[in-house]
N, C-alpha and C positions, 0 to 999 in steps of 0.2 A: 707064650713063644717072645724072642726079643728079636726085633729086626732093625736092623741099622739102613740109613739110605743115606749115599753121597751125592751131592749134585757139582761137579767139576767143573766150574765156567770158567770163563777166560779171564775175568779180575777176582771171583771169590770165589772159596769153596764152604758148600754148607753139608754140616752134617745132623743128621737125627737119628734118636734112637725111640722106636716105640716096642710098648709091651701090652698087649693086653688092648691092642688097636689105641693107645692112649702114647702120646707123646710125651716122654720122660724127661727127654735131654737134647739140646741142639748146642752145636758149636758152630761158629763162622771166624773164619781165616782168608787172609788176602790169598791167592793162587801161588803168587812169585814166580820163578825161574824152575820150581823143584816142585810140580804138583804133589809127585809120589810121596816125595821126604814129607809135605804138609800133612796129607790124607794119613799117613802114618802116625806123625805127630798127635794128629786129632782122634785117633782110634785109640791111643795109646790108654790102657788101664780100663777098656771096655770090652765088653764078653755081649758077643751075639750069635744067634742061631743060624742067622741069612743076611747076607750082607750085599746090597742091590747097589750099583753106581750110576748115573745117568751124567750127560752134560758132555763138553765137550772130551775130556779127559777122562770117559767110561773104560774104553779100552784099556789103556794103560794100567788104570785100576782093577782090571779084570784080569790082564795078565800077571800081575806081582801080587795082587791080596786075594785073588780066587773069589771075586766077586764076579754075581750075575749082573746084566746090563740090561737096560730098558731105556727107549728113546726117549728123549724130553719131552716130545709130543704126547705120549703115554702117560710120562712121570706127571707131568703138570695137568692133565685130565684128572688123574686118579686124584691128585694132591689137592685140585680145588674141588671137587666132586665132595672130597672126604671133610674139607674145611667149609665148604658152602655146599651144600647139596641141593640147593635150589640154582644154583649158577647156571648159565646157560651158554656163555660165551667168557673167555678169557684172551686179554690182552697182558703179555708179559713182555716188558722191555727192560733188557740185559744190560750186561757193558758191551757186547758186541752184536747182539742179534737181537732182533723181534720176531714176537710169534704171537699169530690171532690163529685163535681157536673156536671151532663152535662143536657144540654140545647136544646130545637127546637129553629128553627130559630122566632119561636113567644115565646119563653120563658118559655116555658114548661120543668119541669124537666122529662127526660128519664131514667135517674139512678142515684142513686148516692151512697157513700160509707162513712161511718163516724165510728173513731177510737177514741169512748169516754169511753175506759175501762182500758186504761194505759196512761200513761204521755207520751209514745214512739212518737217522732217526733212532740210534742207540744213546745208551749210557756214554760211551765211548765219546760221540758228536758231540752232546751235551756239555762233557767234561771239558773236551779241545775249545768250543766255543766260549765256554766260562773264563779261561784261562786268558783267551784271547781279548776277555771285556778285563782283565784282572780281578778275577774271582774264583772263589773254592767251588766246587761241584755242589756243597750243600747251600754254598750262600746265592749261589743262582738262581733257583727258584723262586725264594723269598724276594729276591732281586727285580726277578722281571715281573711279579705281580705289584708293582709298583709303575710299571710302562701305560702306555697309552695307547691304544689300538689304533690302525692305520696305516702302519708300516707292514710292509710285505718282503721279505726273502722267498727269493722264486726257488732257488736250487735246494738240494738236497745232500747233493755231494759235500762232504766235507770241507775239502779245498775250496770248491767254488762260492761255498756259503762262507766261508770266512771272508773272503775277497768279497763280499756284497757286503757282509757287515761292515769293513773296513772302509768300504767307500762310503757308505751311511756316515758312517763315523765323521770321516772327511768334509761331509754335508754338513755336520753339525746338528745331526739328530740323537736326542739323548740317549745315553746308553742303556736306560730302562726300558725303554721302545724297543730298540734293538733286540735286547733279551727277550720280550714279549714275542715280539716277530720270529724269532726264533724258535721259540717253545710252540708258536702257532704252527711252525712247520711241522715240527714232528707231530704233532697232534692229527695234521690234515694226513700224513702219510700214515698213521696209525690206524685211523678209522677207515682211509681206504683199504686197507690190509682185511680189518674186520668186516666191512661192507661186502669186499670179495668173498671171504666164505661164509656169509649170512649172519650177520650180527643179530642177537636175539638176547633178550634182557631176564634177568639181570646179569652184568657184565662184571667179573672180577678182574680186576688189575692186579698183577702179580708183578715180582720183579722188583729189583731196588730203585729203580725210576719211579716205580709208583710212590717213593717216599718223596717227590719232588710235589710240592704244593699248587705250583704254577700249574703243571703237569693235570693234576685232579681238578681242580677248578675249570681248565680248558674243556677236557673231555665231559666233564657233568655238564658244563655250558652247552655245548654239542648236541648231547643225547638228551638234554633236557631232565636231567635226572640224575640221581645218585648211583657211583658204582661202587661196589663191593672192594673193600682192599683187607687181605689179610693183615694181624696184629703184625708180622713177622713176614712183609711180601716176599723176600726172596728166598723163604725155606720152602715154598709150594712143590719146587721140583724134588728137591732131598724128601719131603713126606711123601709124593708119589713115589720115588723110588724103593722107601721102606717097604709101601702096602703093597706094591708089586712082589716084594718078597713073600709076603704072606700069602699071594693068590696062587704062588705059581712054586709050590715047595717040592 
């Protein structure tokens, strides 16, 4: 049976195709202003027995492409369990939301928390702050790793955090130190979410922001151990969506 999973996020869309419980294909595109059109182009030329969508745009795809749907929390739990059966917690930092999920040893969700009402602590927050320092998002993490600790950003509101960063720059603090402080503020918020849902190890770090080396370094330092990062960290939801199709025929 061929199972297709789509994760329609605010910034990107991920597609996976699985056959006999094996990942055989994946595609990634920007969401753009036309997520439905993007999904149709991504699916063009493929065949599947069941299509399942998750993410912000799942209802749109369900209406137009006859797809089943699954919540992001369920999709990430299934995807993380498939990739890392030993995982007990999930931290997903995406473009515009952050999810913290606690799992049983069998992979069932016990508790979760999701920030999807503001950009605080998300990829959008990091992108905005990077731009304020004249950096691309890809440059921001390596740049922050060169910073020295000691600087603090107190606000997680994007507007107020930018104001704090601007004030610190006006005082002559090195941009690297400010960048590190911004990353530390994201880690502090993320770990607080994880602790509220019941942080257990190992921790699976998913989402596009898991590619940021500074965040990975800071989280591992705070937890005093390694976190598990998928080779393609933003495919976890799409994999889970495909697997959901196999369980719910």
